[in-house]
C-alpha positions as CSV (number, residue, x, y, z in Angstrom):
1,M,-30.1,19.3,-10.7
2,T,-30.3,17.9,-14.3
3,I,-32.1,14.7,-14.9
4,G,-28.8,12.9,-15.7
5,R,-27.2,13.8,-12.4
6,R,-30.3,12.6,-10.8
7,L,-30.2,9.6,-12.3
8,K,-26.7,9.0,-11.2
9,A,-27.1,9.9,-7.7
10,A,-30.1,7.4,-7.6
11,A,-28.1,4.7,-9.4
12,D,-25.1,5.4,-6.9
13,A,-27.4,5.1,-3.9
14,V,-28.7,1.8,-5.3
15,V,-25.1,0.4,-5.6
16,G,-24.2,1.6,-2.2
17,R,-27.2,-0.2,-0.6
18,I,-26.1,-3.2,-2.6
19,F,-22.6,-3.0,-1.3
20,V,-23.7,-2.8,2.4
21,L,-25.8,-5.6,2.1
22,L,-23.1,-7.7,0.5
23,V,-20.7,-6.7,3.2
24,K,-23.6,-7.6,6.1
25,L,-24.1,-11.2,4.3
26,I,-20.2,-11.8,3.8
27,R,-20.0,-11.4,7.7
28,L,-22.8,-14.0,8.6
29,I,-20.5,-16.7,6.6
30,D,-16.9,-17.7,7.9
31,R,-14.2,-15.8,6.4
32,R,-12.0,-18.8,5.0
33,P,-15.0,-20.3,2.7
34,M,-16.0,-16.8,1.8
35,A,-12.3,-15.9,0.7
36,N,-12.1,-19.3,-1.4
37,L,-15.1,-18.5,-3.1
38,G,-14.0,-15.0,-3.7
39,G,-10.7,-16.2,-5.3
40,R,-12.1,-18.7,-7.4
41,I,-14.7,-16.1,-8.9
42,T,-11.9,-13.5,-9.5
43,R,-9.7,-16.2,-11.1
44,T,-12.7,-17.3,-13.3
45,F,-13.4,-13.9,-14.7
46,G,-10.5,-11.7,-14.2
47,P,-8.7,-13.2,-17.3
48,W,-11.7,-11.7,-19.3
49,L,-10.9,-8.1,-18.4
50,K,-8.5,-5.6,-20.2
51,E,-6.5,-5.4,-17.0
52,H,-5.3,-8.9,-17.5
53,R,-3.6,-7.9,-20.7
54,L,-2.2,-5.0,-19.2
55,G,-0.8,-7.2,-16.5
56,R,0.5,-9.7,-18.9
57,E,2.2,-7.0,-20.7
58,N,3.7,-5.5,-17.4
59,L,4.7,-8.8,-16.3
60,A,6.4,-9.7,-19.7
61,A,8.5,-6.4,-19.6
62,A,9.4,-6.9,-15.9
63,F,10.6,-10.6,-16.1
64,P,11.3,-11.2,-19.8
65,E,13.2,-14.6,-18.6
66,K,9.8,-16.0,-17.7
67,S,7.6,-18.2,-19.8
68,A,3.9,-17.9,-20.8
69,T,3.1,-20.4,-18.3
70,D,5.1,-18.6,-15.6
71,I,3.4,-15.3,-16.3
72,D,0.0,-17.3,-16.3
73,A,0.5,-18.4,-13.2
74,I,1.5,-15.1,-11.5
75,L,-1.4,-13.7,-12.9
76,A,-3.6,-16.3,-11.6
77,G,-2.2,-15.7,-8.3
78,V,-3.1,-12.0,-8.5
79,W,-6.7,-12.5,-9.5
80,D,-7.0,-15.0,-6.6
81,N,-5.5,-12.7,-4.1
82,L,-7.9,-9.8,-5.3
83,G,-10.9,-11.9,-4.6
84,R,-9.7,-12.9,-1.3
85,V,-9.2,-9.4,-0.1
86,A,-12.8,-8.5,-1.4
87,A,-14.3,-11.2,0.9
88,E,-11.8,-10.5,4.0
89,F,-12.9,-6.7,3.8
90,A,-16.0,-7.7,5.8
91,H,-13.8,-9.9,8.4
92,I,-10.8,-7.3,9.2
93,D,-11.6,-6.7,12.6
94,R,-12.0,-10.3,13.6
95,L,-8.9,-11.2,12.6
96,H,-6.3,-12.4,15.4
97,I,-3.1,-10.7,15.6
98,L,-0.2,-12.2,17.4
99,D,-0.2,-11.2,21.1
100,P,1.4,-13.2,24.0
101,D,-1.3,-11.9,26.3
102,R,-4.0,-13.3,24.1
103,P,-3.3,-16.8,23.0
104,G,-4.9,-18.6,20.4
105,P,-4.6,-19.4,16.8
106,E,-3.0,-16.2,15.0
107,D,-4.3,-14.9,11.7
108,I,-1.6,-12.3,11.4
109,I,2.2,-12.8,12.7
110,Y,5.3,-10.8,12.7
111,D,9.1,-11.4,13.5
112,Q,11.3,-9.9,16.4
113,Q,12.5,-7.1,14.0
114,T,9.0,-5.9,13.1
115,F,8.1,-5.9,16.8
116,D,10.9,-3.7,17.5
117,V,10.6,-1.4,14.7
118,F,6.9,-1.0,15.6
119,H,7.2,-0.4,19.2
120,R,10.0,2.2,18.6
121,L,7.7,4.0,16.3
122,R,4.9,3.6,18.9
123,L,7.0,5.2,21.7
124,D,9.7,7.7,20.4
125,D,7.4,10.5,19.9
126,R,8.9,11.3,16.7
127,P,7.0,11.6,13.1
128,A,7.5,9.2,10.6
129,V,6.1,8.1,7.2
130,I,5.1,4.6,6.5
131,F,4.6,3.5,2.9
132,T,2.9,0.3,1.7
133,A,1.8,-1.3,-1.7
134,H,-1.0,-3.5,-3.0
135,L,0.5,-6.8,-1.6
136,A,-1.5,-9.8,0.2
137,N,-4.3,-8.0,2.1
138,W,-3.1,-4.1,2.2
139,E,-5.6,-3.2,4.5
140,L,-4.3,-5.2,7.3
141,S,-1.3,-3.0,7.9
142,A,-3.2,-0.4,9.2
143,Y,-5.7,-2.5,11.3
144,V,-2.5,-4.1,13.2
145,A,-1.1,-0.3,13.9
146,A,-4.7,0.6,15.2
147,A,-4.9,-2.5,17.2
148,Y,-1.7,-1.7,18.6
149,K,-1.9,1.7,19.6
150,L,0.3,3.3,16.9
151,P,-2.1,6.2,15.5
152,L,-1.8,6.6,12.0
153,H,-3.0,9.1,9.6
154,I,-3.7,7.4,6.3
155,L,-3.9,8.8,2.7
156,Y,-6.5,7.1,0.7
157,R,-8.3,7.5,-2.7
158,R,-12.4,7.7,-2.2
159,P,-14.3,5.0,-4.2
160,N,-16.1,6.9,-7.2
161,I,-19.6,6.0,-5.6
162,G,-20.1,8.2,-2.6
163,A,-22.4,5.7,-1.0
164,V,-19.8,3.1,-1.3
165,D,-17.5,5.5,0.0
166,D,-19.4,6.1,3.1
167,A,-20.0,2.5,3.8
168,V,-15.9,1.9,3.5
169,R,-15.3,4.9,5.9
170,E,-17.9,3.6,8.4
171,A,-16.5,0.2,8.1
172,R,-12.9,1.2,8.8
173,A,-13.8,3.5,11.8
174,G,-12.0,2.7,14.5
175,I,-10.0,-0.2,13.3
176,M,-7.7,1.8,10.7
177,G,-6.5,4.9,12.2
178,T,-7.5,8.5,10.7
179,L,-8.4,8.4,6.9
180,V,-7.5,11.6,4.9
181,P,-9.1,11.4,1.5
182,T,-6.9,12.6,-1.6
183,G,-7.6,16.2,-2.4
184,L,-5.5,19.8,-2.8
185,D,-5.6,20.0,1.1
186,A,-4.4,16.5,1.9
187,P,-0.5,17.5,1.8
188,V,-1.3,20.3,4.0
189,K,-3.1,18.1,6.5
190,L,-0.5,15.4,6.3
191,L,2.4,17.9,6.9
192,R,0.4,19.4,9.9
193,V,0.5,15.6,11.5
194,L,4.2,15.2,10.8
195,E,5.0,18.5,12.3
196,E,3.1,17.9,15.5
197,G,5.1,14.4,15.8
198,G,2.5,11.9,14.3
199,H,2.7,9.0,11.5
200,V,1.4,9.5,8.2
201,A,1.0,6.2,5.8
202,M,0.0,5.9,2.2
203,L,0.1,3.3,-0.9
204,V,2.7,4.2,-3.3
205,D,2.5,1.8,-6.0
206,Q,-0.5,3.5,-8.2
207,H,0.1,5.5,-11.2
208,F,-0.3,9.3,-10.6
209,V,-1.1,11.3,-13.6
210,K,0.6,14.5,-12.6
211,G,3.5,12.8,-10.9
212,V,7.1,12.6,-12.0
213,D,8.5,10.5,-14.4
214,V,10.5,7.5,-13.0
215,T,11.9,4.3,-14.8
216,F,10.3,1.2,-13.4
217,F,11.5,-2.1,-14.5
218,G,13.1,-0.5,-17.8
219,R,9.7,1.4,-18.6
220,R,8.7,5.0,-18.0
221,C,5.8,5.7,-15.3
222,K,4.2,8.4,-13.3
223,A,4.9,8.4,-9.6
224,N,3.7,10.4,-6.7
225,P,6.2,12.5,-5.2
226,L,4.3,13.3,-1.9
227,I,5.9,10.9,0.3
228,A,9.5,12.1,-0.4
229,Q,8.1,16.0,-0.1
230,L,6.9,15.3,3.2
231,A,10.0,13.5,4.5
232,R,12.2,16.3,3.4
233,L,10.2,19.0,4.9
234,T,10.2,17.3,8.3
235,E,13.3,15.4,8.2
236,C,11.3,12.3,9.3
237,P,12.3,8.8,8.4
238,I,10.5,6.7,6.0
239,H,9.5,2.9,6.8
240,G,8.2,0.2,4.2
241,A,5.6,-2.0,5.3
242,R,3.9,-5.1,3.7
243,M,1.6,-7.8,4.3
244,V,2.3,-11.4,3.0
245,R,-0.2,-13.9,2.6
246,L,1.1,-17.3,4.0
247,S,0.6,-20.8,2.7
248,G,-2.6,-22.0,2.9
249,L,-3.7,-18.4,2.0
250,D,-5.8,-17.5,4.9
251,R,-2.9,-16.4,7.2
252,F,-0.7,-13.3,7.1
253,R,2.7,-11.9,8.1
254,I,3.3,-8.2,8.6
255,D,7.0,-6.9,8.0
256,I,8.3,-3.1,8.9
257,T,11.8,-1.9,7.6
258,E,14.1,0.0,9.4
259,G,13.6,3.9,8.6
260,L,15.3,5.4,5.8
261,G,17.1,8.4,6.7
262,A,15.7,11.7,5.4
263,R,17.7,14.8,6.2
264,V,18.3,17.2,3.2
265,S,21.6,18.9,3.9
266,G,23.9,17.6,1.4
267,A,23.9,13.9,0.1
268,V,22.8,11.3,2.4
269,A,23.8,7.7,2.4
270,V,21.8,5.5,4.6
271,G,21.6,1.5,4.8
272,A,18.1,-0.2,5.2
273,S,16.6,-3.6,4.2
274,A,14.1,-3.0,1.6
275,L,10.8,-4.9,0.7
276,A,10.9,-7.6,-1.4
277,V,7.8,-7.4,-3.8
278,A,7.0,-10.9,-4.3
279,S,3.7,-12.8,-3.2
280,P,3.7,-16.3,-2.0
281,T,0.5,-16.8,-4.3
282,A,2.8,-15.8,-7.2
283,A,5.4,-17.8,-9.0
284,A,7.9,-15.1,-8.5
285,S,9.8,-15.5,-5.1
286,A,11.8,-13.0,-3.3
287,A,15.0,-14.7,-4.6
288,E,14.1,-14.1,-8.0
289,L,14.0,-10.3,-7.5
290,Q,17.0,-10.0,-5.3
291,N,19.0,-8.6,-8.1
292,R,16.5,-6.2,-9.4
293,Q,16.7,-2.8,-8.7
294,I,13.8,-0.3,-8.1
295,V,15.1,3.4,-9.1
296,I,12.5,6.0,-7.8
297,A,13.6,9.4,-9.2
298,I,11.8,12.3,-7.5
299,T,12.1,15.6,-8.9
300,N,10.1,18.4,-6.8
301,R,9.5,21.1,-9.5
302,T,7.2,22.7,-6.7
303,T,9.5,23.3,-4.0
304,C,12.7,23.2,-6.3
305,S,13.6,26.8,-5.7
306,R,12.6,26.9,-2.2
307,Y,15.2,24.1,-1.5
308,Q,18.1,25.1,-3.4
309,K,17.2,23.7,-6.8
310,R,17.6,20.1,-5.4
311,A,15.7,16.8,-6.2
312,R,15.9,13.7,-4.5
313,S,16.7,10.2,-5.9
314,V,16.1,7.3,-3.8
315,E,17.7,4.3,-5.1
316,I,16.4,0.9,-3.6
317,S,17.7,-2.6,-3.7
318,N,16.7,-5.7,-1.9
319,S,19.6,-5.4,0.4
320,T,20.5,-1.7,0.8
321,S,19.2,1.8,0.0
322,R,20.8,5.1,-0.7
323,L,19.6,8.7,-0.7
324,T,21.2,11.0,-2.7
325,T,20.3,14.6,-3.9
326,V,20.7,15.5,-7.3
327,P,20.6,18.7,-9.4
328,C,16.8,19.7,-10.7
329,K,15.7,19.7,-14.2
330,G,13.3,22.1,-15.7
């Protein structure tokens, strides 16, 4: 091992120990004041980072009708939420989920539709893919599933620092299902889970360098086609899930959509509710996004010839979703 690698390994070990100590310290303090502090810290220092400028550019492109003041309010909400998520990480296992058999103040609630969909998923012995995004405290969706006995295999990206990854995996053990690190073998592992009737979950709102080109709010970006590939290989439904941070900022609601059909023989038309992507902490509301259309064009070049030179285009709006097949390109 070279001197440089030794120094990096030593530095990573120090950072990992600091991270573990911080988590333990945060657990000693009540969640609410720690979340408030975390929100204040990120609201203060976030605007100095390059990501703030990038966020401003993206918001201006997505919402050209919004003023600079509106965009500043959204960005402030984003930074506030990020700080709260960091502080809440140490307290996830202490949040009380709505449960008639366990009365008391609820930290996480749900409506009747989500209750019904969740229990169908839990009891129908059929495979399903669940997607979510970085909304509110996105870690809590997996926590709710594990607490109510819905086994999930969750695709996740390892932190760059090994010691931090170890600490995160240890903290999540037993409260968030089975974690499947991203890697060359991850798709095969997830496919086997679905073939055995299990459930797979993943975040889908991250840039994927080797992904397919899609148009998102009028701009080109790279999206990971894995969720569509898994669904079409197993013909399982796709469900959307999100966490919503409620007024007061220390309570949440979980929403789960009905399944999008995933049969691949011919064109398939299905109707389902899609996720509203607004956060209560941001100035944008679900109503403002109602007429916005998100189009995710998925071109499966790897298995295109195997599946009759077809790709899949998933068009999602706030009221309906359509699933169709289109000819492959390239």
